[in-house]
N, C-alpha and C positions, 0 to 999 in steps of 0.2 A: 422161698416161694416166689415165682415170677410175678412181675408187675402185671396188672390187668391191662388189656389192650385198650388204647384210647383211639377215638376218631382222630385222624390226622388231616392237616391242611398244609398247603404250601404258601410260604410267604417269601417275598423277594427282598433280599438285602444285598448291599454291595459286597464285593469281595473283601474290601477293607474291613467292613463290619464283621464279616465271617471270620476273618483272621483275628480280630479283637476278641470275638467270642471264644475262639480256640485257645487264645492265650489265657483267658479267664477260667477255662474248663479244667477239671481234674480228670485224672485217668479214668476212662470208662464212662464219663458223663456224655450224654447226648446234648445236642443244642437245646432241646426242650428242657432238660435238667438244668442247664446253665441259665437259661432265661427265667425259669421258675425260681431258681435260687436268687437271681438278681431282683425279681419282682418282690419276693418276700423280704429281702434286704431293704428295698426302697420303701416298703410298707412300714417296716420297723423304724427307719430313719424319719419317715414322715410323721410318725406318732410322737416323736420327741420334741 
């Protein structure tokens, strides 16, 4: 089942940051997916 469409926005990041995100990404992940995964990880770490 396809993901529901979300409203999108544009954020500006440096090319260096974009490359860092690419390195953290898994095959098929969007930047949105990577950022959401990092946010969830930060939340879990912050709870500890």
